[in-house]
C-alpha positions in Angstrom: 31.9 -142.1 -163.3 35.4 -144.1 -162.4 36.6 -146.9 -164.8 36.5 -150.2 -163.1 38.3 -153.0 -164.5 36.2 -155.7 -163.1 39.0 -157.8 -161.4 38.3 -159.8 -158.7 40.2 -162.8 -156.6 38.6 -166.0 -155.8 40.0 -169.0 -153.9 38.5 -172.4 -153.3 39.6 -175.0 -150.9 38.6 -178.4 -151.5 39.3 -182.2 -150.3 39.9 -184.3 -153.5 40.2 -183.9 -157.1 36.6 -184.5 -158.2 35.2 -181.2 -156.0 38.2 -179.0 -157.3 37.3 -179.9 -160.9 33.8 -179.5 -160.4 34.6 -175.9 -158.9 37.1 -175.1 -161.6 34.5 -175.9 -164.4 31.4 -173.7 -162.7 34.2 -170.8 -162.3 35.3 -171.2 -166.0 31.7 -171.2 -167.1 30.8 -167.9 -165.1 33.7 -165.7 -165.9 36.8 -165.4 -167.5 39.3 -167.1 -165.1 43.0 -167.4 -165.0 44.8 -169.9 -162.7 47.6 -168.4 -161.0 48.8 -171.2 -158.6 47.9 -174.1 -156.6 49.4 -175.9 -153.7 
């Protein structure tokens, strides 16, 4: 069986600060998350 690293890319789009914080909170509780950028 091949060695799978388990790396995935997920993006979110929100309107406002509160939904962005809620989404980031849910992601960090579900998996190891690394923020690579924001706009």
